[in-house]
C-alpha positions in Angstrom: 6.2 -9.7 -1.1 6.9 -10.6 2.6 7.7 -8.2 5.3 9.0 -9.6 8.9 7.1 -12.8 7.8 3.8 -11.3 7.2 2.6 -10.7 3.5 2.8 -7.3 2.2 0.6 -5.7 -0.6 0.7 -2.6 -2.5 -2.9 -1.3 -3.6 -3.0 1.3 -6.4 -6.3 3.2 -7.0 -7.0 4.9 -10.2 -6.5 8.5 -8.8 -4.8 9.9 -5.6 -7.9 8.8 -3.5 -7.2 7.4 0.1 -8.3 3.7 -0.2 -7.3 2.9 3.5 -11.0 3.4 4.9 -12.4 1.0 2.3 -9.7 -1.6 2.8 -10.1 -1.3 6.5 -13.8 -1.7 6.3 -13.5 -4.9 4.1 -10.9 -6.5 6.2 -13.0 -5.8 9.2 -16.1 -7.2 7.8 -14.1 -10.5 6.9 -12.5 -10.6 10.2 -9.1 -10.6 8.4 -6.2 -9.1 10.6 -4.3 -6.1 9.5 -0.7 -5.5 10.8 -0.3 -2.3 8.9 -2.3 0.0 6.5 -1.1 3.4 5.4 -1.0 5.7 2.5 2.2 5.9 0.6 3.7 9.2 0.9 5.6 9.1 -2.3 7.5 12.1 -3.5 8.7 13.1 -7.1 12.3 12.4 -6.0 11.3 9.0 -4.9 9.2 8.2 -8.1 12.3 9.2 -10.1 14.6 7.4 -8.4 12.5 4.3 -8.8 12.2 4.8 -12.4 15.9 5.4 -13.1 17.0 2.3 -11.1 14.6 -0.1 -12.6 16.3 -2.9 -14.5 
């Protein structure tokens, strides 16, 4: 999806590990610009709301 004119991606790992350091290192080694990199702080409530509002 696009956010403010920039491509936005969500990367999911196999477990709850923080992938930010590995993604940052890869982007840096490839000289890819990063606008934002953060860990998603999803709560049980947000997961439930997402499930019940899916079409």
